[in-house]
C-alpha positions as CSV (number, residue, x, y, z in Angstrom):
1,M,14.7,34.5,20.1
2,R,18.4,35.5,20.1
3,E,21.1,33.4,18.8
4,T,22.8,31.1,21.3
5,S,25.9,32.8,22.7
6,R,29.2,31.0,22.3
7,E,31.6,31.0,25.2
8,S,35.2,32.1,24.8
9,G,38.1,29.7,25.1
10,H,38.9,31.0,28.6
11,R,37.3,29.1,31.5
12,E,37.7,29.3,35.2
13,P,40.0,26.4,36.2
14,Q,37.8,25.2,39.0
15,V,34.8,24.6,36.7
16,S,35.1,21.4,34.5
17,E,34.0,21.7,30.9
18,E,31.8,18.6,31.0
19,N,29.7,19.9,33.9
20,V,29.1,23.4,32.6
21,I,25.5,24.1,31.8
22,K,25.7,26.4,28.8
23,I,23.0,29.0,29.3
24,E,22.8,32.2,27.3
25,G,23.7,35.3,29.4
26,L,25.5,33.4,32.2
27,S,29.2,32.8,32.6
28,A,30.5,29.4,33.8
29,E,31.2,30.9,37.2
30,Q,27.6,32.2,37.5
31,V,26.3,28.8,36.4
32,K,28.4,27.1,39.1
33,E,27.1,29.5,41.8
34,M,23.5,28.9,40.6
35,R,24.0,25.2,40.8
36,A,25.3,25.4,44.3
37,K,22.0,27.0,45.3
38,A,19.9,24.6,43.3
39,E,17.6,22.1,44.9
40,Q,18.9,18.6,44.2
41,H,16.4,15.7,43.7
42,E,16.5,12.1,42.8
43,F,14.2,10.7,40.2
44,Q,11.5,8.3,41.3
45,A,12.6,4.7,40.9
46,E,10.0,4.3,38.2
47,V,11.5,7.2,36.3
48,N,15.0,5.7,36.5
49,R,13.7,2.4,35.1
50,M,11.7,4.2,32.4
51,M,14.8,6.1,31.2
52,K,16.9,3.0,31.1
53,L,14.1,1.3,29.1
54,I,13.9,4.3,26.7
55,I,17.7,4.6,26.2
56,N,18.3,0.8,25.8
57,S,15.4,-0.6,23.9
58,L,12.1,1.2,23.9
59,Y,12.7,3.6,20.9
60,R,13.8,1.9,17.7
61,N,14.7,5.2,16.1
62,K,16.6,8.0,17.9
63,E,15.2,10.6,15.5
64,I,11.7,10.5,17.2
65,F,13.0,12.5,20.1
66,L,12.3,15.6,18.1
67,R,8.8,14.4,17.3
68,E,8.2,13.9,21.1
69,L,9.5,17.3,22.1
70,I,7.5,19.1,19.4
71,S,4.4,17.2,20.4
72,N,4.9,18.3,24.0
73,A,5.4,21.8,22.9
74,A,2.2,21.7,20.9
75,D,0.4,20.4,24.1
76,A,1.7,23.4,26.0
77,L,0.5,25.8,23.3
78,D,-2.9,24.1,23.2
79,K,-3.2,24.7,27.0
80,I,-2.4,28.4,26.8
81,R,-4.7,28.8,23.8
82,L,-7.6,27.2,25.7
83,T,-6.9,29.1,28.8
84,S,-7.1,32.3,26.9
85,L,-10.7,31.5,25.8
86,T,-11.8,32.1,29.4
87,D,-8.9,34.4,30.4
88,P,-7.8,36.6,27.5
89,S,-5.1,38.2,29.6
90,A,-3.2,34.9,29.5
91,L,-1.7,35.9,26.2
92,Q,-0.7,39.4,27.2
93,T,2.8,38.2,28.0
94,N,3.2,36.8,24.5
95,D,0.5,36.5,21.8
96,D,2.8,34.6,19.4
97,L,2.0,30.9,19.6
98,S,4.8,29.0,17.9
99,I,7.6,26.5,18.2
100,R,11.2,27.4,17.3
101,I,14.1,25.1,16.8
102,K,17.7,26.3,16.8
103,A,21.0,24.3,16.5
104,D,24.3,25.5,17.8
105,R,26.8,23.2,16.1
106,E,29.9,24.8,17.7
107,N,28.7,24.1,21.2
108,R,26.7,21.0,20.3
109,L,23.4,22.5,21.6
110,L,19.9,22.1,20.3
111,H,17.2,24.4,21.5
112,I,13.4,23.7,21.2
113,T,11.4,26.7,22.4
114,D,7.7,27.1,22.7
115,S,5.5,30.0,23.8
116,G,3.1,27.7,25.5
117,I,1.7,27.7,29.0
118,G,5.0,27.1,30.7
119,M,5.5,25.4,34.1
120,T,5.6,26.6,37.7
121,K,8.3,25.3,40.1
122,D,5.8,22.7,41.5
123,E,4.8,21.6,38.0
124,L,8.5,21.2,37.0
125,M,8.8,18.9,40.0
126,S,5.8,16.8,39.3
127,N,5.9,16.8,35.5
128,L,9.6,16.0,35.0
129,G,10.2,14.0,38.2
130,T,7.5,11.5,38.0
131,I,5.9,9.3,35.4
132,A,2.6,10.1,33.7
133,R,2.2,13.3,35.7
134,S,2.3,15.8,32.8
135,G,-0.6,17.8,34.3
136,T,-2.6,17.4,31.1
137,A,-5.2,15.1,32.8
138,E,-5.5,17.5,35.7
139,F,-5.8,20.4,33.3
140,L,-8.5,18.7,31.3
141,S,-10.4,17.8,34.5
142,K,-10.5,21.4,35.6
143,L,-11.7,22.6,32.2
144,M,-14.3,19.9,32.0
145,E,-15.6,21.0,35.4
146,S,-16.0,24.6,34.0
147,S,-18.8,25.9,31.9
148,T,-16.7,26.1,28.8
149,S,-17.1,22.5,27.7
150,T,-16.3,22.7,24.0
151,E,-14.9,20.3,21.4
152,M,-11.6,22.0,21.7
153,Q,-11.3,21.2,25.4
154,Q,-11.4,17.5,24.5
155,D,-8.5,18.0,22.2
156,L,-5.9,17.5,24.9
157,I,-4.3,14.1,25.1
158,G,-0.7,13.0,25.2
159,Q,1.7,12.7,28.1
160,F,4.4,15.3,28.4
161,G,6.5,13.6,31.0
162,V,7.1,10.3,29.3
163,G,7.9,11.5,25.8
164,F,10.2,14.1,27.3
165,Y,12.6,11.5,28.4
166,S,13.3,10.5,24.8
167,A,15.7,13.5,24.8
168,F,18.3,11.4,26.6
169,L,18.5,9.2,23.4
170,V,20.6,12.0,21.9
171,A,21.6,14.2,24.8
172,D,24.0,13.7,27.7
173,R,22.4,16.6,29.6
174,V,19.1,18.3,29.3
175,V,18.2,21.8,30.5
176,V,14.6,23.0,30.7
177,T,14.0,26.7,31.1
178,T,10.4,27.6,31.7
179,K,8.2,30.5,32.6
180,S,4.5,30.3,33.6
181,N,2.2,33.2,34.0
182,D,1.7,32.0,37.6
183,D,5.4,31.9,38.7
184,E,8.9,33.1,38.1
185,Q,11.3,31.7,35.5
186,Y,13.0,28.4,36.6
187,I,15.6,26.1,35.3
188,W,15.5,22.3,35.5
189,E,18.6,20.4,34.7
190,S,19.5,16.7,34.5
191,D,22.1,14.2,33.3
192,S,19.5,11.4,33.5
193,G,20.8,10.3,36.9
194,S,19.3,13.0,39.1
195,F,17.8,16.5,38.5
196,S,18.0,19.9,40.0
197,I,15.6,22.9,40.1
198,M,16.8,26.5,40.5
199,K,15.4,30.0,40.0
200,D,16.8,31.6,36.8
201,P,19.1,34.4,37.8
202,R,18.5,36.1,34.4
203,G,14.9,36.8,35.4
204,N,12.1,36.6,32.8
205,T,13.8,36.1,29.4
206,L,11.1,33.8,27.9
207,K,8.1,36.0,28.7
208,R,6.1,32.8,28.8
209,G,6.8,29.2,27.6
210,T,9.5,26.6,27.8
211,Q,12.9,26.1,26.2
212,I,14.5,22.7,26.2
213,T,18.3,22.7,25.6
214,L,19.9,19.5,24.7
215,H,23.7,19.0,25.1
216,M,24.0,16.6,22.3
217,K,26.1,13.4,22.4
218,E,29.0,13.2,19.9
219,E,27.2,10.5,17.9
220,A,24.2,12.7,17.6
221,N,25.9,15.5,15.7
222,D,23.7,14.9,12.6
223,F,20.7,16.2,14.5
224,L,22.5,19.6,14.6
225,E,22.3,19.9,10.8
226,P,19.4,22.2,9.7
227,D,18.6,20.0,6.7
228,T,18.2,17.0,9.0
229,L,16.0,18.9,11.4
230,K,13.9,20.2,8.6
231,N,13.4,16.7,7.2
232,L,12.4,15.3,10.6
233,V,9.8,18.1,11.1
234,E,8.4,17.4,7.7
235,K,8.3,13.7,8.3
236,Y,6.7,13.7,11.8
237,S,5.3,17.1,12.6
238,Q,4.3,19.0,9.5
239,F,0.6,19.0,10.5
240,I,1.0,20.4,14.0
241,N,-1.6,23.1,14.6
242,F,1.1,25.7,15.4
243,N,3.8,27.2,13.3
244,I,7.2,25.6,13.6
245,Y,10.2,27.7,12.8
246,L,13.8,26.6,12.2
247,W,16.9,28.9,12.5
248,Q,18.5,28.5,9.0
249,S,21.0,30.2,6.9
250,K,20.2,31.6,3.5
251,T,22.7,32.6,0.8
252,E,21.7,35.6,-1.3
253,T,23.4,37.4,-4.2
254,V,23.4,41.1,-3.6
255,D,24.9,44.2,-5.4
256,E,27.7,45.8,-3.4
257,P,29.2,49.2,-4.4
258,I,32.8,49.2,-5.5
259,E,34.8,51.8,-3.5
260,L,37.2,53.9,-5.6
261,E,40.8,54.3,-4.5
262,A,40.5,58.1,-4.2
263,E,38.0,60.8,-5.1
264,K,38.8,62.9,-8.1
265,T,39.5,66.6,-7.4
266,G,39.5,69.6,-9.7
267,E,42.4,72.1,-10.2
268,D,40.9,74.2,-7.4
269,G,40.9,71.3,-5.0
270,A,37.1,70.9,-5.1
271,V,35.6,67.5,-5.3
272,E,34.2,66.9,-8.7
273,E,30.6,65.8,-8.9
274,E,30.1,62.2,-10.0
275,K,29.1,62.1,-13.6
276,E,27.8,58.6,-13.5
277,D,26.3,56.1,-11.1
278,K,28.5,54.2,-8.7
279,K,29.7,50.9,-9.9
280,T,28.6,47.7,-8.1
281,K,29.7,44.1,-7.9
282,K,27.7,41.0,-7.1
283,V,28.6,39.2,-3.9
284,E,27.2,36.3,-2.0
285,K,26.0,37.0,1.5
286,T,24.9,34.5,4.1
287,T,22.1,35.6,6.5
288,W,20.4,33.7,9.3
289,D,16.7,33.9,10.0
290,W,13.6,31.9,11.1
291,D,12.2,29.7,8.4
292,R,8.7,28.2,8.7
293,V,9.0,24.4,8.0
294,N,5.5,23.1,8.5
295,N,3.9,24.8,5.5
296,V,1.4,22.0,4.7
297,K,-1.8,22.6,6.7
298,P,-3.9,19.6,7.7
299,I,-6.8,19.9,5.3
300,W,-8.5,16.9,6.9
301,M,-9.3,19.2,9.9
302,R,-11.6,21.3,7.7
303,K,-15.0,20.3,6.4
304,P,-15.0,18.7,2.9
305,S,-17.2,21.6,1.7
306,Q,-14.4,24.0,2.6
307,V,-11.7,22.2,0.7
308,E,-11.2,22.9,-3.0
309,P,-10.5,20.0,-5.5
310,E,-7.1,21.5,-6.2
311,E,-6.2,21.3,-2.5
312,Y,-7.1,17.6,-2.4
313,D,-4.9,17.0,-5.4
314,E,-1.9,18.9,-4.0
315,F,-2.2,17.2,-0.7
316,Y,-2.2,13.8,-2.4
317,K,0.9,14.7,-4.2
318,S,2.6,16.0,-1.1
319,I,2.1,12.7,0.9
320,T,2.6,10.3,-2.0
321,K,5.2,12.0,-4.2
322,D,3.0,11.0,-7.1
323,I,3.2,13.3,-10.1
324,E,-0.4,12.5,-11.3
325,K,-3.6,13.5,-9.8
326,P,-5.6,10.9,-7.9
327,L,-8.5,9.1,-9.5
328,A,-10.9,9.7,-6.6
329,H,-10.9,10.6,-2.9
330,V,-13.1,10.4,0.2
331,H,-12.9,12.9,3.1
332,F,-14.8,12.0,6.2
333,T,-15.1,12.2,10.0
334,A,-15.9,9.0,11.9
335,E,-17.5,9.1,15.4
336,G,-18.6,6.4,17.8
337,E,-16.4,4.0,19.7
338,V,-13.4,5.8,18.3
339,S,-13.4,9.1,16.5
340,F,-11.0,10.0,13.7
341,R,-10.6,12.0,10.5
342,S,-9.4,10.6,7.3
343,I,-8.7,11.4,3.7
344,L,-8.3,8.4,1.4
345,Y,-7.3,8.4,-2.2
346,V,-7.4,6.0,-5.2
347,P,-4.3,6.5,-7.3
348,K,-4.7,6.8,-11.1
349,R,-2.4,3.9,-11.7
350,S,-1.5,0.7,-9.8
351,P,2.1,0.2,-8.7
352,N,4.2,-2.1,-11.0
353,D,5.2,-4.3,-8.1
354,M,1.8,-4.5,-6.4
355,F,1.4,-8.3,-6.6
356,Q,5.1,-9.0,-6.1
357,N,4.7,-7.3,-2.7
358,Y,1.2,-8.6,-2.1
359,G,0.7,-9.2,1.7
360,K,3.8,-7.2,2.6
361,V,3.6,-4.0,4.7
362,I,3.3,-1.1,2.2
363,E,3.6,2.4,3.6
364,N,0.5,3.8,2.0
365,I,-1.6,4.9,5.1
366,K,0.0,7.5,7.4
367,L,-1.3,7.3,11.0
368,Y,-1.4,10.6,13.0
369,V,-2.5,11.2,16.6
370,R,-3.5,14.8,17.1
371,R,-1.6,15.8,13.9
372,V,1.5,14.0,15.1
373,F,2.8,11.4,12.7
374,I,3.1,8.0,14.4
375,T,3.8,5.4,11.7
376,D,3.0,4.3,8.2
377,D,4.0,0.7,8.5
378,F,0.8,-0.8,10.0
379,A,0.0,-4.0,8.2
380,D,-3.6,-4.0,9.7
381,M,-4.7,-0.5,8.8
382,L,-6.3,-1.8,5.5
383,P,-6.7,-5.4,4.2
384,K,-4.2,-6.6,1.6
385,Y,-6.5,-6.2,-1.3
386,L,-6.8,-2.5,-0.6
387,A,-3.1,-1.9,-0.3
388,F,-3.3,0.5,-3.2
389,I,-5.3,3.0,-1.2
390,R,-3.3,6.0,-0.1
391,G,-4.1,8.6,2.6
392,I,-4.0,9.6,6.2
393,V,-5.9,8.7,9.4
394,D,-5.8,11.2,12.3
395,S,-7.4,10.1,15.6
396,D,-7.8,12.1,18.8
397,D,-8.9,9.1,20.8
398,L,-6.3,6.6,19.8
399,P,-4.2,5.7,23.0
400,L,-0.5,5.3,22.6
401,N,2.0,3.4,24.6
402,V,5.0,5.2,26.0
403,S,7.1,4.8,22.9
404,R,4.5,6.0,20.5
405,E,5.8,3.2,18.3
406,N,3.1,0.6,19.0
407,L,-0.5,1.1,19.8
408,Q,-1.8,-0.2,23.1
409,Q,-5.4,-1.2,22.2
410,H,-5.7,-3.1,18.9
411,K,-9.4,-3.2,19.4
412,L,-9.7,0.4,18.4
413,L,-7.5,-0.3,15.4
414,K,-9.9,-3.0,14.3
415,V,-12.8,-0.5,14.6
416,I,-10.8,2.1,12.5
417,K,-10.0,-0.6,9.9
418,K,-13.6,-1.7,9.6
419,K,-14.8,1.9,9.0
420,L,-12.0,2.6,6.5
421,V,-12.9,-0.4,4.4
422,R,-16.6,0.6,4.4
423,K,-15.7,4.2,3.3
424,V,-13.4,3.0,0.6
425,L,-16.0,0.6,-0.8
426,D,-18.7,3.4,-0.7
427,M,-16.3,5.6,-2.6
428,L,-15.7,3.0,-5.3
429,K,-19.4,2.3,-5.6
430,K,-20.0,5.9,-6.5
431,L,-17.5,5.9,-9.4
432,E,-19.3,6.1,-12.7
433,G,-18.6,6.0,-16.5
434,T,-15.1,6.4,-17.6
435,Q,-13.9,7.0,-14.0
436,F,-15.0,3.6,-13.0
437,D,-13.6,2.1,-16.2
438,D,-10.2,3.6,-15.5
439,F,-10.4,2.2,-11.9
440,W,-11.4,-1.2,-13.1
441,S,-8.6,-1.5,-15.7
442,E,-6.0,-0.8,-12.9
443,F,-7.4,-2.5,-9.8
444,S,-9.9,-5.2,-11.0
445,T,-7.6,-8.0,-9.6
446,N,-7.6,-6.3,-6.2
447,I,-11.4,-6.3,-6.0
448,K,-11.5,-10.0,-7.1
449,L,-9.0,-10.9,-4.4
450,G,-11.1,-9.0,-1.9
451,V,-14.1,-11.2,-2.8
452,M,-12.0,-14.2,-2.0
453,E,-10.4,-12.8,1.2
454,D,-13.0,-10.7,2.9
455,P,-16.2,-12.6,3.6
456,S,-17.7,-9.7,5.7
457,N,-17.6,-7.3,2.7
458,R,-18.1,-9.9,0.0
459,I,-21.5,-8.7,-1.1
460,R,-20.3,-5.1,-1.3
461,L,-17.3,-6.1,-3.3
462,A,-19.3,-8.4,-5.6
463,K,-21.4,-5.4,-6.7
464,L,-18.2,-3.8,-8.0
465,L,-17.3,-6.8,-10.2
466,R,-17.3,-6.5,-14.0
467,F,-17.0,-9.3,-16.6
468,A,-17.2,-9.7,-20.3
469,S,-20.6,-11.1,-21.4
470,S,-22.2,-12.7,-24.4
471,A,-24.8,-9.9,-24.2
472,D,-22.4,-7.2,-25.2
473,K,-19.2,-7.5,-27.3
474,E,-17.8,-4.1,-26.2
475,K,-18.8,-3.3,-22.6
476,L,-18.3,-5.2,-19.4
477,T,-21.3,-6.0,-17.3
478,S,-22.0,-6.0,-13.6
479,L,-23.6,-8.9,-11.8
480,T,-26.5,-6.7,-10.8
481,D,-27.2,-5.9,-14.5
482,Y,-26.8,-9.6,-15.4
483,V,-29.4,-10.6,-12.8
484,Q,-31.8,-8.0,-14.1
485,R,-31.5,-9.4,-17.7
486,M,-32.0,-13.1,-16.6
487,K,-34.7,-15.1,-18.3
488,E,-37.9,-15.6,-16.3
489,K,-37.3,-19.1,-15.0
490,Q,-33.4,-18.9,-15.1
491,G,-32.2,-20.1,-11.7
492,K,-28.5,-19.7,-12.1
493,I,-25.8,-17.3,-13.3
494,Y,-24.0,-18.9,-16.2
495,Y,-20.3,-18.4,-16.7
496,M,-17.4,-19.8,-18.8
497,A,-13.8,-19.4,-17.9
498,G,-10.9,-19.3,-20.4
499,T,-7.8,-17.5,-21.6
500,S,-9.5,-15.1,-24.0
501,R,-12.9,-14.0,-25.1
502,K,-12.5,-15.7,-28.5
503,E,-11.7,-19.0,-26.8
504,V,-14.8,-19.0,-24.5
505,E,-17.1,-17.7,-27.3
506,N,-16.1,-20.7,-29.4
507,S,-16.3,-23.2,-26.5
508,P,-18.7,-26.1,-27.1
509,F,-20.1,-25.5,-23.6
510,V,-21.8,-22.2,-24.5
511,E,-23.3,-23.3,-27.8
512,R,-26.8,-24.2,-26.8
513,L,-27.1,-21.7,-24.0
514,I,-26.5,-18.8,-26.4
515,A,-28.7,-20.4,-29.0
516,K,-31.5,-20.5,-26.5
517,G,-31.0,-16.8,-25.5
518,Y,-29.2,-17.3,-22.2
519,E,-26.5,-14.8,-21.2
520,V,-23.1,-16.2,-20.3
521,L,-20.4,-14.4,-18.5
522,Y,-16.9,-14.7,-19.9
523,L,-14.2,-15.0,-17.3
524,T,-10.9,-14.4,-19.0
525,E,-8.6,-13.4,-16.1
526,A,-6.6,-16.1,-14.2
527,V,-8.2,-15.0,-10.9
528,D,-11.8,-14.9,-12.2
529,E,-12.8,-18.5,-11.6
530,Y,-11.4,-18.4,-8.1
531,C,-13.3,-15.3,-7.4
532,V,-16.7,-16.6,-8.6
533,Q,-16.2,-19.9,-6.7
534,A,-15.7,-17.9,-3.5
535,M,-19.3,-16.6,-3.9
536,P,-22.0,-19.0,-2.9
537,E,-24.6,-16.8,-4.7
538,F,-25.4,-13.3,-5.8
539,E,-28.9,-11.8,-5.0
540,G,-30.2,-15.3,-4.4
541,K,-28.8,-16.7,-7.7
542,K,-26.2,-19.4,-7.6
543,F,-23.3,-19.5,-10.1
544,Q,-23.0,-22.3,-12.7
545,N,-19.8,-23.1,-14.5
546,V,-21.1,-24.2,-17.9
547,A,-18.0,-26.5,-18.3
548,K,-19.2,-28.6,-15.3
549,E,-22.2,-30.8,-14.6
550,G,-25.4,-29.3,-13.5
551,V,-26.4,-27.1,-16.4
552,S,-30.1,-27.3,-16.7
553,I,-31.9,-25.5,-19.6
554,D,-35.6,-24.7,-19.0
555,D,-37.1,-26.5,-22.0
556,S,-40.7,-27.0,-22.7
557,E,-42.4,-30.3,-21.9
558,T,-42.2,-31.3,-25.6
559,D,-38.5,-30.6,-25.7
560,K,-37.9,-32.6,-22.5
561,E,-39.8,-35.6,-24.0
562,A,-37.8,-35.4,-27.2
563,F,-34.5,-35.3,-25.2
564,Q,-35.6,-38.4,-23.1
565,A,-36.3,-40.2,-26.4
566,L,-32.8,-39.3,-27.7
567,E,-31.2,-40.6,-24.4
568,K,-33.0,-43.9,-24.9
569,E,-32.1,-44.1,-28.6
570,F,-28.4,-43.5,-28.0
571,E,-28.1,-45.6,-24.9
572,P,-26.3,-48.4,-26.8
573,L,-23.6,-45.9,-27.8
574,T,-23.2,-44.2,-24.3
575,T,-23.0,-47.7,-22.7
576,W,-20.4,-48.9,-25.3
577,L,-18.3,-45.7,-24.8
578,K,-18.1,-46.2,-21.0
579,E,-17.6,-50.0,-21.1
580,T,-15.6,-50.5,-24.3
581,G,-14.6,-47.5,-26.5
582,L,-13.3,-45.3,-23.7
583,K,-13.1,-47.7,-20.9
584,G,-10.9,-46.3,-18.0
585,L,-10.8,-42.8,-19.6
586,I,-14.2,-41.4,-18.6
587,E,-16.6,-41.6,-15.6
588,K,-19.6,-42.0,-17.9
589,A,-21.0,-41.0,-21.3
590,V,-24.3,-39.1,-21.7
591,V,-26.3,-37.4,-24.4
592,S,-25.6,-33.6,-24.1
593,Q,-28.1,-30.8,-23.6
594,R,-25.5,-28.1,-24.2
595,L,-23.9,-29.1,-27.6
596,V,-25.2,-27.6,-30.9
597,K,-22.3,-27.7,-33.4
598,S,-19.5,-29.7,-31.6
599,P,-19.7,-33.6,-31.7
600,S,-18.6,-34.0,-28.1
601,A,-17.3,-32.4,-24.9
602,L,-15.6,-33.4,-21.7
603,V,-17.4,-32.1,-18.6
604,A,-16.0,-31.9,-15.0
605,S,-18.0,-32.9,-12.0
606,I,-19.4,-30.1,-9.8
607,Y,-16.3,-30.3,-7.5
608,G,-13.8,-31.1,-10.2
609,W,-11.5,-28.8,-12.1
610,S,-12.6,-27.1,-15.3
611,G,-10.1,-27.0,-18.2
612,N,-9.3,-23.4,-17.3
613,M,-8.7,-24.2,-13.7
614,E,-6.5,-27.2,-14.6
615,R,-4.4,-25.0,-16.8
616,I,-3.9,-22.4,-14.0
617,M,-3.0,-25.0,-11.4
618,K,-0.4,-26.6,-13.6
619,S,1.1,-23.3,-14.6
620,Q,1.7,-22.0,-11.1
621,A,5.4,-21.8,-10.4
622,Y,5.1,-22.9,-6.9
623,A,3.0,-26.0,-7.7
624,K,4.6,-29.1,-6.4
625,S,5.3,-31.8,-9.0
626,K,3.9,-34.5,-6.7
627,D,1.1,-32.6,-4.9
628,P,-1.5,-35.3,-3.8
629,T,-4.3,-32.7,-3.8
630,Q,-3.4,-31.6,-7.3
631,D,-3.1,-35.1,-8.5
632,F,-6.5,-36.0,-7.0
633,Y,-8.3,-33.2,-9.0
634,A,-6.2,-33.6,-12.1
635,N,-6.8,-37.4,-12.4
636,Q,-10.6,-37.2,-11.7
637,K,-12.5,-38.9,-14.5
638,K,-14.9,-36.7,-16.4
639,T,-18.2,-37.1,-18.1
640,F,-18.1,-37.5,-21.9
641,E,-21.0,-35.7,-23.5
642,I,-22.1,-36.5,-27.1
643,N,-24.1,-34.5,-29.6
644,P,-26.8,-36.9,-30.9
645,R,-27.5,-34.7,-33.9
646,H,-23.9,-34.6,-35.1
647,P,-23.2,-36.8,-38.2
648,V,-20.0,-38.3,-36.8
649,V,-21.8,-39.3,-33.6
650,K,-24.7,-40.8,-35.6
651,E,-22.3,-42.8,-37.8
652,L,-20.4,-44.0,-34.7
653,M,-23.7,-45.1,-33.3
654,R,-24.5,-47.1,-36.5
655,R,-21.1,-48.8,-36.4
656,V,-21.4,-49.7,-32.7
657,I,-24.8,-51.3,-33.2
658,A,-23.5,-53.2,-36.3
659,D,-20.3,-54.4,-34.6
660,K,-19.3,-53.6,-31.0
661,K,-15.8,-54.8,-31.8
662,D,-15.3,-52.5,-34.9
663,Q,-11.8,-51.2,-34.7
664,K,-12.6,-48.0,-36.6
665,A,-15.3,-47.3,-34.1
666,K,-12.8,-47.6,-31.3
667,D,-10.3,-45.4,-33.1
668,T,-13.0,-42.8,-33.8
669,A,-14.2,-42.8,-30.2
670,L,-10.6,-42.3,-29.0
671,L,-10.1,-39.4,-31.4
672,L,-13.4,-37.9,-30.4
673,F,-12.4,-38.1,-26.8
674,E,-9.0,-36.4,-27.4
675,T,-10.4,-33.6,-29.5
676,A,-13.1,-33.1,-26.9
677,T,-10.4,-32.9,-24.2
678,L,-8.7,-30.1,-26.1
679,R,-11.9,-28.3,-27.0
680,S,-12.9,-28.4,-23.3
681,G,-9.6,-26.7,-22.3
682,Y,-7.8,-29.8,-20.8
683,S,-4.4,-31.0,-21.7
684,L,-3.7,-34.4,-23.3
685,Q,-1.7,-37.0,-21.4
686,D,-0.7,-38.9,-24.6
687,Q,0.2,-36.1,-26.9
688,V,2.4,-38.4,-29.1
689,G,-0.3,-40.9,-29.6
690,F,-2.8,-38.2,-30.5
691,A,-0.4,-36.8,-33.1
692,E,0.0,-40.3,-34.6
693,R,-3.8,-40.7,-34.8
694,I,-4.2,-37.3,-36.5
695,E,-1.6,-38.4,-39.0
696,S,-3.5,-41.5,-39.7
697,V,-6.7,-39.5,-40.4
698,L,-4.7,-37.3,-42.7
699,R,-3.4,-40.3,-44.7
700,Q,-7.0,-41.5,-45.1
701,S,-8.3,-38.1,-46.2
702,L,-5.5,-37.9,-48.8
703,D,-5.7,-41.5,-49.9
704,V,-2.2,-42.2,-48.7
705,D,-1.4,-45.9,-48.0
706,P,-1.5,-46.3,-44.2
707,D,1.5,-48.6,-44.4
708,A,3.6,-46.2,-46.7
709,E,6.9,-45.5,-45.1
710,V,8.9,-42.3,-45.1
711,E,11.3,-42.1,-47.9
712,A,14.9,-42.7,-46.9
713,E,17.4,-39.8,-47.0
714,P,19.7,-40.2,-50.1
715,V,23.4,-40.5,-49.6
716,I,25.2,-37.6,-51.2
717,E,28.9,-38.1,-52.2
718,D,31.6,-35.6,-51.3
719,R,32.3,-33.3,-54.3
720,Q,36.1,-33.8,-54.1
721,D,35.7,-37.5,-54.1
722,S,34.2,-37.3,-57.6
723,K,37.4,-35.6,-58.9
724,G,40.7,-37.5,-59.8
725,T,42.6,-36.3,-56.8
726,S,41.6,-36.7,-53.2
727,A,42.1,-34.1,-50.5
728,E,45.0,-36.0,-49.0
729,E,46.7,-36.4,-52.4
730,G,46.4,-32.7,-52.9
731,T,48.1,-32.0,-49.6
732,Q,50.9,-34.4,-50.5
733,V,51.6,-32.6,-53.8
734,E,51.8,-29.2,-52.0
735,E,54.3,-30.6,-49.6
736,E,56.5,-31.9,-52.4
737,H,56.5,-28.6,-54.1
738,S,57.5,-26.8,-50.9
739,E,60.5,-29.1,-50.5
740,L,61.7,-28.1,-54.0
């Protein structure tokens, strides 16, 4: 393509500047003459309404005009390529299939040229004068009727006519020059009010294809900058199947010879031969040439077996700007109700602000339709808990509305989303060893949130869960492995939640379970207990929080009889604790099946809060100070369990039987309750009273008189007061000396 010609300052007076169509090779007078012979047409009423809609409100970003025009050019190239499969002579006029973009800043012109199928005069009339009559549907219909029904033939979607009108977002006037193999070269011109069609007096300058020339508005001058155009192509159209070239300048440093003032001559007048090489100097030289801007090929269009691991890594870096390689990827083609290709990646590290932005639209999945970028701000492309997944989705079936900004049929999006989630979970399931460990350390919270938020995939997500366990001090365990290790008659999956492994290991609730050989899962993350509560069961086994009621240990008949005997033996104490010793503080008192070393524990009901859950709820920044629901759970009375084998409990039992009004028994019961509250992970309501009772115990253990008071602080006299002269007297003496 030749550089756009620039007209001289001289113009014929009868031709106004604003109405001149600047066409290379034609003078203003020739243009005027050509226009006089042109066929004038009015747009369909629907077209006028469409253009007003486009210009005023339909497109949110003016920059997408370039995306639309490039997409249309790619459609035209697709058509000629497919035609050439049955008619090789179709490419004889021009075998270079490409798109070229050239800006003329001096004349405010932007040219987008393709070597596609071009348009005849009749096609110009129907395609650019009516809505949704691009000819693509008719073209596809003819091909489908032929015997060459291939996958490529189905690769023609899109609507040339509608996207074309986006040119008026940035242009006052649009000129379309087109040449079809079946007709002469024609020019279509419009100012958005009406249009005209005329034969091109220059003859066939395009060979074949279409050139769109935009007479840019003043406020659209930025789109005449090569850097802006390059960025837009890379953003929206870098994966178009055809090469896109941009006319760009390039500055090079070259060596230029230094011309001598005069040649040296000998005495006889002959020119002396040069004794040394000519001297040169370095100068900067600006050249203009075509530069290919869509260098990244759509690797998702190839089969996974044809893509090298390095290519996947480089593609990931190109779309995410991440400097690290991805942890894993999946490349697949989906077929069925909607067909699409996709490559999805798991980053090596989670974003620092992942949960600050949880639920917000994160631009991690880029949506393409036939290699044309549509958007990356779909909130529904993946569920919130998978927002860390990066990648692309490219669909040939996805229908678009006229703006290409919003999808028409959300039903298809839901199908795509469902398939994407399944593919992601399958990819994660295949991670093994250190690769899975790395994933879990970065994204474990996301999977746990998924268990809570995605019921349809809860089972799949549950298989990815990992928790610390009493069975292994180093490695985390899966629920599947836990179930396989369960004791023969164990009916539930036992777990204990707390702030750290050390805390839950030392909890009174796990003492007897571990002593009896039962495995307990240790839930040490804030979200863990929520996660497990969201799962009714796993592989037919229900979950049991060992800090709540319902723990049942499968003892022998002899053990059960012995326990029943203990319950009967300690019934006076349990009754006294409920009715007297801890009246109003507990729901009931029972003999414990779970305690081994600890004297007592405070156990929540099945639907109550564990100590860990109470801590979490109270620490939440958004928790209301007077939330009725929170108050209901927080104020629920709990079950006080006692260890009948503990010496303190046995002594308390003896004192209660001897004297139910024994004050020491009441004080001991209260202190047992408060220490059990803390051991069980709950907070004390009367912390001052608890501290005073602990002090009383300390006095007794050190034989300090309970009534002994704190020694009063001694009065210390001022040092200067002990001297003969006070501070005031000293000041007075100084004043007297100064007067002298």
